[in-house]
Biopython code that builds the backbone (N, CA, C, O; Angstrom):
import numpy as np
from Bio.PDB.StructureBuilder import StructureBuilder

atoms = [
    (1, "MET", "N", (4.747, 3.210, -14.578)),
    (1, "MET", "CA", (3.400, 3.291, -14.307)),
    (1, "MET", "C", (3.075, 4.815, -14.249)),
    (1, "MET", "O", (3.852, 5.586, -13.685)),
    (2, "ASP", "N", (1.973, 5.224, -14.810)),
    (2, "ASP", "CA", (1.660, 6.607, -14.763)),
    (2, "ASP", "C", (0.948, 7.126, -13.423)),
    (2, "ASP", "O", (0.640, 6.324, -12.541)),
    (3, "GLU", "N", (0.718, 8.402, -13.315)),
    (3, "GLU", "CA", (0.169, 8.833, -12.021)),
    (3, "GLU", "C", (-1.204, 8.212, -11.680)),
    (3, "GLU", "O", (-1.505, 7.897, -10.528)),
    (4, "VAL", "N", (-2.031, 8.052, -12.760)),
    (4, "VAL", "CA", (-3.332, 7.411, -12.583)),
    (4, "VAL", "C", (-3.153, 5.967, -12.056)),
    (4, "VAL", "O", (-3.813, 5.576, -11.093)),
    (5, "GLY", "N", (-2.326, 5.236, -12.644)),
    (5, "GLY", "CA", (-2.053, 3.843, -12.254)),
    (5, "GLY", "C", (-1.602, 3.838, -10.809)),
    (5, "GLY", "O", (-2.074, 2.984, -10.058)),
    (6, "THR", "N", (-0.724, 4.726, -10.357)),
    (6, "THR", "CA", (-0.152, 4.749, -9.068)),
    (6, "THR", "C", (-1.335, 5.045, -8.054)),
    (6, "THR", "O", (-1.474, 4.407, -7.010)),
    (7, "ALA", "N", (-2.119, 6.007, -8.432)),
    (7, "ALA", "CA", (-3.246, 6.440, -7.515)),
    (7, "ALA", "C", (-4.240, 5.292, -7.470)),
    (7, "ALA", "O", (-4.802, 5.052, -6.401)),
    (8, "ASP", "N", (-4.485, 4.606, -8.490)),
    (8, "ASP", "CA", (-5.400, 3.439, -8.548)),
    (8, "ASP", "C", (-4.823, 2.365, -7.569)),
    (8, "ASP", "O", (-5.565, 1.815, -6.756)),
    (9, "THR", "N", (-3.587, 2.095, -7.651)),
    (9, "THR", "CA", (-2.990, 1.006, -6.808)),
    (9, "THR", "C", (-3.112, 1.485, -5.324)),
    (9, "THR", "O", (-3.409, 0.689, -4.433)),
    (10, "ALA", "N", (-2.892, 2.714, -5.103)),
    (10, "ALA", "CA", (-3.034, 3.244, -3.678)),
    (10, "ALA", "C", (-4.420, 3.056, -3.139)),
    (10, "ALA", "O", (-4.615, 2.650, -1.993)),
    (11, "LYS", "N", (-5.398, 3.362, -3.994)),
    (11, "LYS", "CA", (-6.820, 3.148, -3.565)),
    (11, "LYS", "C", (-7.191, 1.732, -3.289)),
    (11, "LYS", "O", (-7.905, 1.415, -2.337)),
    (12, "ILE", "N", (-6.651, 0.826, -4.208)),
    (12, "ILE", "CA", (-6.881, -0.621, -3.997)),
    (12, "ILE", "C", (-6.338, -1.141, -2.690)),
    (12, "ILE", "O", (-6.951, -1.968, -2.014)),
    (13, "SER", "N", (-5.095, -0.600, -2.334)),
    (13, "SER", "CA", (-4.480, -1.064, -1.129)),
    (13, "SER", "C", (-5.185, -0.602, 0.110)),
    (13, "SER", "O", (-4.968, -1.156, 1.188)),
    (14, "GLU", "N", (-6.016, 0.387, -0.010)),
    (14, "GLU", "CA", (-6.770, 0.879, 1.172)),
    (14, "GLU", "C", (-8.164, 0.173, 1.234)),
    (14, "GLU", "O", (-8.886, 0.337, 2.217)),
    (15, "MET", "N", (-8.504, -0.538, 0.282)),
    (15, "MET", "CA", (-9.866, -1.229, 0.239)),
    (15, "MET", "C", (-10.021, -2.314, 1.288)),
    (15, "MET", "O", (-9.044, -2.985, 1.620)),
    (16, "SER", "N", (-11.128, -2.491, 1.779)),
    (16, "SER", "CA", (-11.405, -3.725, 2.540)),
    (16, "SER", "C", (-11.574, -4.862, 1.608)),
    (16, "SER", "O", (-11.800, -4.650, 0.417)),
    (17, "PHE", "N", (-11.473, -6.121, 2.116)),
    (17, "PHE", "CA", (-11.664, -7.259, 1.326)),
    (17, "PHE", "C", (-12.987, -7.206, 0.502)),
    (17, "PHE", "O", (-13.013, -7.438, -0.707)),
    (18, "GLU", "N", (-14.084, -6.884, 1.245)),
    (18, "GLU", "CA", (-15.372, -6.957, 0.635)),
    (18, "GLU", "C", (-15.487, -5.872, -0.442)),
    (18, "GLU", "O", (-16.060, -6.156, -1.494)),
    (19, "ASP", "N", (-14.992, -4.676, -0.253)),
    (19, "ASP", "CA", (-14.992, -3.696, -1.246)),
    (19, "ASP", "C", (-14.219, -4.036, -2.541)),
    (19, "ASP", "O", (-14.660, -3.802, -3.666)),
    (20, "ALA", "N", (-12.950, -4.644, -2.261)),
    (20, "ALA", "CA", (-12.167, -5.031, -3.385)),
    (20, "ALA", "C", (-12.847, -6.156, -4.155)),
    (20, "ALA", "O", (-12.716, -6.205, -5.378)),
    (21, "LEU", "N", (-13.578, -7.074, -3.489)),
    (21, "LEU", "CA", (-14.177, -8.230, -4.192)),
    (21, "LEU", "C", (-15.391, -7.636, -4.965)),
    (21, "LEU", "O", (-15.644, -8.063, -6.092)),
    (22, "ARG", "N", (-16.114, -6.708, -4.418)),
    (22, "ARG", "CA", (-17.200, -6.082, -5.136)),
    (22, "ARG", "C", (-16.655, -5.375, -6.432)),
    (22, "ARG", "O", (-17.254, -5.500, -7.500)),
    (23, "ALA", "N", (-15.544, -4.656, -6.318)),
    (23, "ALA", "CA", (-14.944, -3.954, -7.424)),
    (23, "ALA", "C", (-14.512, -5.054, -8.530)),
    (23, "ALA", "O", (-14.708, -4.878, -9.732)),
    (24, "LEU", "N", (-13.935, -6.146, -8.018)),
    (24, "LEU", "CA", (-13.441, -7.142, -8.876)),
    (24, "LEU", "C", (-14.699, -7.757, -9.657)),
    (24, "LEU", "O", (-14.636, -7.949, -10.871)),
    (25, "GLU", "N", (-15.688, -8.015, -9.010)),
    (25, "GLU", "CA", (-16.955, -8.540, -9.668)),
    (25, "GLU", "C", (-17.456, -7.581, -10.683)),
    (25, "GLU", "O", (-17.898, -8.029, -11.741)),
    (26, "GLN", "N", (-17.427, -6.295, -10.459)),
    (26, "GLN", "CA", (-17.809, -5.275, -11.402)),
    (26, "GLN", "C", (-16.984, -5.384, -12.601)),
    (26, "GLN", "O", (-17.502, -5.392, -13.718)),
    (27, "VAL", "N", (-15.683, -5.472, -12.415)),
    (27, "VAL", "CA", (-14.752, -5.550, -13.589)),
    (27, "VAL", "C", (-15.052, -6.662, -14.433)),
    (27, "VAL", "O", (-15.112, -6.523, -15.655)),
    (28, "VAL", "N", (-15.269, -7.896, -13.793)),
    (28, "VAL", "CA", (-15.642, -9.099, -14.480)),
    (28, "VAL", "C", (-16.888, -8.904, -15.286)),
    (28, "VAL", "O", (-16.940, -9.301, -16.450)),
    (29, "ARG", "N", (-17.861, -8.323, -14.721)),
    (29, "ARG", "CA", (-19.174, -8.114, -15.464)),
    (29, "ARG", "C", (-18.966, -7.225, -16.672)),
    (29, "ARG", "O", (-19.532, -7.437, -17.744)),
    (30, "GLN", "N", (-18.115, -6.205, -16.452)),
    (30, "GLN", "CA", (-17.874, -5.271, -17.657)),
    (30, "GLN", "C", (-17.190, -6.011, -18.736)),
    (30, "GLN", "O", (-17.605, -5.888, -19.888)),
    (31, "LEU", "N", (-16.128, -6.808, -18.457)),
    (31, "LEU", "CA", (-15.385, -7.524, -19.346)),
    (31, "LEU", "C", (-16.302, -8.583, -20.100)),
    (31, "LEU", "O", (-16.242, -8.733, -21.321)),
    (32, "GLU", "N", (-17.070, -9.232, -19.356)),
    (32, "GLU", "CA", (-17.957, -10.285, -19.873)),
    (32, "GLU", "C", (-19.037, -9.725, -20.764)),
    (32, "GLU", "O", (-19.533, -10.435, -21.639)),
    (33, "SER", "N", (-19.428, -8.450, -20.571)),
    (33, "SER", "CA", (-20.497, -7.874, -21.361)),
    (33, "SER", "C", (-20.111, -7.785, -22.776)),
    (33, "SER", "O", (-20.987, -7.839, -23.638)),
    (34, "GLY", "N", (-18.838, -7.648, -23.094)),
    (34, "GLY", "CA", (-18.423, -7.458, -24.483)),
    (34, "GLY", "C", (-18.650, -6.158, -25.121)),
    (34, "GLY", "O", (-18.465, -5.971, -26.323)),
    (35, "GLU", "N", (-19.071, -5.225, -24.264)),
    (35, "GLU", "CA", (-19.418, -3.888, -24.776)),
    (35, "GLU", "C", (-18.321, -2.865, -24.462)),
    (35, "GLU", "O", (-18.560, -1.661, -24.557)),
    (36, "VAL", "N", (-17.133, -3.322, -24.094)),
    (36, "VAL", "CA", (-16.018, -2.450, -23.767)),
    (36, "VAL", "C", (-15.023, -2.450, -24.803)),
    (36, "VAL", "O", (-14.662, -3.518, -25.297)),
    (37, "ALA", "N", (-14.527, -1.302, -25.194)),
    (37, "ALA", "CA", (-13.503, -1.179, -26.280)),
    (37, "ALA", "C", (-12.162, -1.891, -25.764)),
    (37, "ALA", "O", (-11.885, -2.012, -24.570)),
    (38, "LEU", "N", (-11.445, -2.303, -26.724)),
    (38, "LEU", "CA", (-10.217, -3.103, -26.505)),
    (38, "LEU", "C", (-9.269, -2.396, -25.473)),
    (38, "LEU", "O", (-8.830, -3.038, -24.519)),
    (39, "ASP", "N", (-8.968, -1.141, -25.654)),
    (39, "ASP", "CA", (-8.029, -0.398, -24.782)),
    (39, "ASP", "C", (-8.659, -0.358, -23.355)),
    (39, "ASP", "O", (-7.950, -0.516, -22.361)),
    (40, "GLN", "N", (-9.927, -0.154, -23.276)),
    (40, "GLN", "CA", (-10.509, -0.145, -21.950)),
    (40, "GLN", "C", (-10.581, -1.569, -21.356)),
    (40, "GLN", "O", (-10.459, -1.731, -20.142)),
    (41, "SER", "N", (-10.773, -2.563, -22.172)),
    (41, "SER", "CA", (-10.617, -3.890, -21.658)),
    (41, "SER", "C", (-9.352, -4.251, -21.048)),
    (41, "SER", "O", (-9.299, -4.963, -20.045)),
    (42, "ILE", "N", (-8.305, -3.762, -21.647)),
    (42, "ILE", "CA", (-6.957, -4.070, -21.220)),
    (42, "ILE", "C", (-6.788, -3.352, -19.840)),
    (42, "ILE", "O", (-6.259, -3.957, -18.909)),
    (43, "THR", "N", (-7.231, -2.071, -19.700)),
    (43, "THR", "CA", (-7.150, -1.301, -18.446)),
    (43, "THR", "C", (-7.932, -2.052, -17.375)),
    (43, "THR", "O", (-7.469, -2.243, -16.251)),
    (44, "LEU", "N", (-9.182, -2.488, -17.779)),
    (44, "LEU", "CA", (-10.018, -3.129, -16.740)),
    (44, "LEU", "C", (-9.326, -4.484, -16.291)),
    (44, "LEU", "O", (-9.298, -4.801, -15.102)),
    (45, "TYR", "N", (-8.786, -5.246, -17.258)),
    (45, "TYR", "CA", (-8.099, -6.441, -16.842)),
    (45, "TYR", "C", (-6.946, -6.234, -15.922)),
    (45, "TYR", "O", (-6.719, -7.001, -14.986)),
    (46, "GLU", "N", (-6.213, -5.176, -16.202)),
    (46, "GLU", "CA", (-5.073, -4.828, -15.262)),
    (46, "GLU", "C", (-5.618, -4.485, -13.943)),
    (46, "GLU", "O", (-5.089, -4.951, -12.934)),
    (47, "ARG", "N", (-6.676, -3.675, -13.870)),
    (47, "ARG", "CA", (-7.218, -3.351, -12.493)),
    (47, "ARG", "C", (-7.770, -4.567, -11.814)),
    (47, "ARG", "O", (-7.630, -4.733, -10.602)),
    (48, "GLY", "N", (-8.427, -5.458, -12.623)),
    (48, "GLY", "CA", (-8.910, -6.714, -12.016)),
    (48, "GLY", "C", (-7.764, -7.556, -11.436)),
    (48, "GLY", "O", (-7.911, -8.149, -10.368)),
    (49, "GLU", "N", (-6.695, -7.606, -12.096)),
    (49, "GLU", "CA", (-5.568, -8.381, -11.550)),
    (49, "GLU", "C", (-5.096, -7.743, -10.286)),
    (49, "GLU", "O", (-4.769, -8.474, -9.352)),
    (50, "LYS", "N", (-5.034, -6.493, -10.176)),
    (50, "LYS", "CA", (-4.572, -5.808, -8.976)),
    (50, "LYS", "C", (-5.594, -6.035, -7.773)),
    (50, "LYS", "O", (-5.207, -6.210, -6.618)),
    (51, "LEU", "N", (-6.913, -6.014, -8.145)),
    (51, "LEU", "CA", (-7.910, -6.369, -7.161)),
    (51, "LEU", "C", (-7.726, -7.706, -6.763)),
    (51, "LEU", "O", (-7.781, -7.946, -5.557)),
    (52, "ARG", "N", (-7.506, -8.663, -7.600)),
    (52, "ARG", "CA", (-7.462, -10.112, -7.322)),
    (52, "ARG", "C", (-6.221, -10.337, -6.294)),
    (52, "ARG", "O", (-6.347, -10.995, -5.261)),
    (53, "GLN", "N", (-5.085, -9.754, -6.671)),
    (53, "GLN", "CA", (-3.971, -9.831, -5.786)),
    (53, "GLN", "C", (-4.138, -9.309, -4.428)),
    (53, "GLN", "O", (-3.604, -9.847, -3.458)),
    (54, "HIS", "N", (-4.918, -8.204, -4.345)),
    (54, "HIS", "CA", (-5.263, -7.568, -3.028)),
    (54, "HIS", "C", (-6.119, -8.464, -2.227)),
    (54, "HIS", "O", (-5.872, -8.670, -1.039)),
    (55, "CYS", "N", (-7.159, -9.025, -2.863)),
    (55, "CYS", "CA", (-8.040, -9.921, -2.227)),
    (55, "CYS", "C", (-7.317, -11.198, -1.718)),
    (55, "CYS", "O", (-7.589, -11.673, -0.616)),
    (56, "GLN", "N", (-6.467, -11.696, -2.477)),
    (56, "GLN", "CA", (-5.660, -12.931, -2.074)),
    (56, "GLN", "C", (-4.792, -12.572, -0.903)),
    (56, "GLN", "O", (-4.772, -13.322, 0.073)),
    (57, "ALA", "N", (-4.076, -11.478, -0.933)),
    (57, "ALA", "CA", (-3.269, -11.053, 0.200)),
    (57, "ALA", "C", (-4.095, -10.930, 1.501)),
    (57, "ALA", "O", (-3.683, -11.405, 2.559)),
    (58, "ARG", "N", (-5.246, -10.293, 1.395)),
    (58, "ARG", "CA", (-6.132, -10.127, 2.586)),
    (58, "ARG", "C", (-6.563, -11.529, 3.053)),
    (58, "ARG", "O", (-6.572, -11.786, 4.256)),
    (59, "LEU", "N", (-6.929, -12.465, 2.109)),
    (59, "LEU", "CA", (-7.238, -13.792, 2.641)),
    (59, "LEU", "C", (-6.098, -14.465, 3.248)),
    (59, "LEU", "O", (-6.261, -15.093, 4.294)),
    (60, "ASP", "N", (-4.923, -14.387, 2.667)),
    (60, "ASP", "CA", (-3.711, -15.023, 3.262)),
    (60, "ASP", "C", (-3.440, -14.445, 4.666)),
    (60, "ASP", "O", (-3.099, -15.179, 5.594)),
    (61, "SER", "N", (-3.593, -13.162, 4.797)),
    (61, "SER", "CA", (-3.412, -12.517, 6.125)),
    (61, "SER", "C", (-4.427, -13.018, 7.098)),
    (61, "SER", "O", (-4.067, -13.287, 8.244)),
    (62, "ALA", "N", (-5.714, -13.169, 6.713)),
    (62, "ALA", "CA", (-6.717, -13.549, 7.604)),
    (62, "ALA", "C", (-6.422, -15.104, 8.034)),
    (62, "ALA", "O", (-6.484, -15.478, 9.205)),
    (63, "GLN", "N", (-6.132, -15.861, 7.063)),
    (63, "GLN", "CA", (-5.862, -17.306, 7.396)),
    (63, "GLN", "C", (-4.716, -17.468, 8.365)),
    (63, "GLN", "O", (-4.755, -18.358, 9.215)),
    (64, "ALA", "N", (-3.687, -16.628, 8.263)),
    (64, "ALA", "CA", (-2.557, -16.727, 9.122)),
    (64, "ALA", "C", (-2.959, -16.338, 10.578)),
    (64, "ALA", "O", (-2.282, -16.711, 11.536)),
    (65, "ARG", "N", (-4.052, -15.599, 10.710)),
    (65, "ARG", "CA", (-4.444, -15.091, 12.035)),
    (65, "ARG", "C", (-5.401, -16.042, 12.732)),
    (65, "ARG", "O", (-5.570, -16.007, 13.951)),
    (66, "ILE", "N", (-6.037, -16.912, 11.909)),
    (66, "ILE", "CA", (-7.049, -17.859, 12.394)),
    (66, "ILE", "C", (-6.285, -18.855, 13.290)),
    (66, "ILE", "O", (-5.198, -19.324, 12.955)),
    (67, "GLU", "N", (-6.891, -19.145, 14.414)),
    (67, "GLU", "CA", (-6.320, -20.167, 15.344)),
    (67, "GLU", "C", (-7.371, -21.136, 15.705)),
    (67, "GLU", "O", (-8.538, -20.797, 15.901)),
    (68, "ALA", "N", (-6.921, -22.399, 15.793)),
    (68, "ALA", "CA", (-7.746, -23.470, 16.285)),
    (68, "ALA", "C", (-7.739, -23.640, 17.765)),
    (68, "ALA", "O", (-6.658, -23.624, 18.354)),
    (69, "ILE", "N", (-8.827, -23.795, 18.398)),
    (69, "ILE", "CA", (-8.820, -24.021, 19.795)),
    (69, "ILE", "C", (-8.446, -25.472, 20.198)),
    (69, "ILE", "O", (-9.045, -26.402, 19.659)),
    (70, "VAL", "N", (-7.534, -25.692, 21.072)),
    (70, "VAL", "CA", (-7.088, -26.991, 21.500)),
    (70, "VAL", "C", (-7.777, -27.316, 22.756)),
    (70, "VAL", "O", (-7.739, -26.522, 23.696)),
    (71, "GLN", "N", (-8.431, -28.481, 22.835)),
    (71, "GLN", "CA", (-9.144, -28.905, 24.058)),
    (71, "GLN", "C", (-8.362, -29.853, 24.897)),
    (71, "GLN", "O", (-7.645, -30.692, 24.351)),
    (72, "ASP", "N", (-8.457, -29.772, 26.183)),
    (72, "ASP", "CA", (-7.811, -30.722, 27.019)),
    (72, "ASP", "C", (-8.621, -32.081, 27.123)),
    (72, "ASP", "O", (-9.640, -32.211, 26.445)),
    (73, "SER", "N", (-8.222, -33.014, 27.892)),
    (73, "SER", "CA", (-8.864, -34.341, 28.020)),
    (73, "SER", "C", (-10.346, -34.259, 28.555)),
    (73, "SER", "O", (-11.157, -35.162, 28.350)),
    (74, "GLN", "N", (-10.629, -33.143, 29.236)),
    (74, "GLN", "CA", (-11.958, -32.924, 29.797)),
    (74, "GLN", "C", (-12.891, -32.060, 28.803)),
    (74, "GLN", "O", (-14.062, -31.793, 29.072)),
    (75, "GLY", "N", (-12.264, -31.674, 27.677)),
    (75, "GLY", "CA", (-13.069, -30.961, 26.712)),
    (75, "GLY", "C", (-13.114, -29.460, 26.950)),
    (75, "GLY", "O", (-13.932, -28.743, 26.373)),
    (76, "ARG", "N", (-12.217, -29.003, 27.810)),
    (76, "ARG", "CA", (-12.114, -27.511, 28.029)),
    (76, "ARG", "C", (-11.006, -26.972, 27.148)),
    (76, "ARG", "O", (-10.016, -27.635, 26.837)),
    (77, "ALA", "N", (-11.231, -25.755, 26.775)),
    (77, "ALA", "CA", (-10.235, -25.022, 25.908)),
    (77, "ALA", "C", (-8.962, -24.897, 26.710)),
    (77, "ALA", "O", (-9.018, -24.399, 27.834)),
    (78, "SER", "N", (-7.814, -25.320, 26.203)),
    (78, "SER", "CA", (-6.586, -25.304, 26.980)),
    (78, "SER", "C", (-5.563, -24.313, 26.342)),
    (78, "SER", "O", (-4.757, -23.667, 27.011)),
    (79, "SER", "N", (-5.669, -24.258, 25.026)),
    (79, "SER", "CA", (-4.752, -23.359, 24.256)),
    (79, "SER", "C", (-5.173, -23.120, 22.794)),
    (79, "SER", "O", (-6.261, -23.538, 22.397)),
    (80, "THR", "N", (-4.419, -22.529, 22.078)),
    (80, "THR", "CA", (-4.719, -22.377, 20.636)),
    (80, "THR", "C", (-3.485, -22.781, 19.854)),
    (80, "THR", "O", (-2.384, -22.861, 20.398)),
    (81, "LYS", "N", (-3.681, -23.028, 18.604)),
    (81, "LYS", "CA", (-2.601, -23.401, 17.729)),
    (81, "LYS", "C", (-2.874, -22.731, 16.350)),
    (81, "LYS", "O", (-4.046, -22.537, 16.028)),
    (82, "PRO", "N", (-1.944, -22.397, 15.585)),
    (82, "PRO", "CA", (-2.111, -21.825, 14.240)),
    (82, "PRO", "C", (-3.116, -22.701, 13.442)),
    (82, "PRO", "O", (-3.132, -23.917, 13.630)),
    (83, "PHE", "N", (-3.914, -22.136, 12.600)),
    (83, "PHE", "CA", (-4.913, -22.792, 11.801)),
    (83, "PHE", "C", (-4.355, -23.928, 10.989)),
    (83, "PHE", "O", (-4.924, -25.019, 10.957)),
    (84, "ASP", "N", (-3.225, -23.674, 10.323)),
    (84, "ASP", "CA", (-2.609, -24.687, 9.422)),
    (84, "ASP", "C", (-1.552, -25.666, 10.022)),
    (84, "ASP", "O", (-0.902, -26.457, 9.338)),
    (85, "SER", "N", (-1.444, -25.521, 11.431)),
    (85, "SER", "CA", (-0.402, -26.341, 11.985)),
    (85, "SER", "C", (-0.884, -27.823, 12.113)),
    (85, "SER", "O", (-2.082, -28.074, 12.241)),
    (86, "ASP", "N", (0.032, -28.762, 12.078)),
    (86, "ASP", "CA", (-0.394, -30.190, 12.228)),
    (86, "ASP", "C", (-0.342, -30.505, 13.658)),
    (86, "ASP", "O", (0.385, -29.881, 14.432)),
    (87, "GLY", "N", (-1.155, -31.527, 14.039)),
    (87, "GLY", "CA", (-1.146, -32.028, 15.358)),
    (87, "GLY", "C", (-2.305, -31.683, 16.153)),
    (87, "GLY", "O", (-2.393, -32.071, 17.317)),
]
sb = StructureBuilder()
sb.init_structure("model")
sb.init_model(0)
sb.init_chain("A")
sb.init_seg("    ")
for serial, (resi, resn, name, xyz) in enumerate(atoms, 1):
    if name == "N":
        sb.init_residue(resn, " ", resi, " ")
    sb.init_atom(name, np.array(xyz, "f"), 0.0, 1.0, " ", f" {name:<3s}", serial, name[0])
structure = sb.get_structure()
């Protein structure tokens, strides 16, 4: 990977989920416009894939942190459990 690609990846890794999603949407709009040269389309596609991976990683991380509140028999919050745990 060249220096620009490395710098681009570093910038993406520092983005919030919302910023990365907006950037991904912009990439999609540019690619769908059909007004981008082939070489630029490939570069945009590669950036879009990096943005998608970043967004997915942020979502996975957020999901792992979400906890469900467990109520006792009187309806009071008694504990928490991981979002995706059974029971």
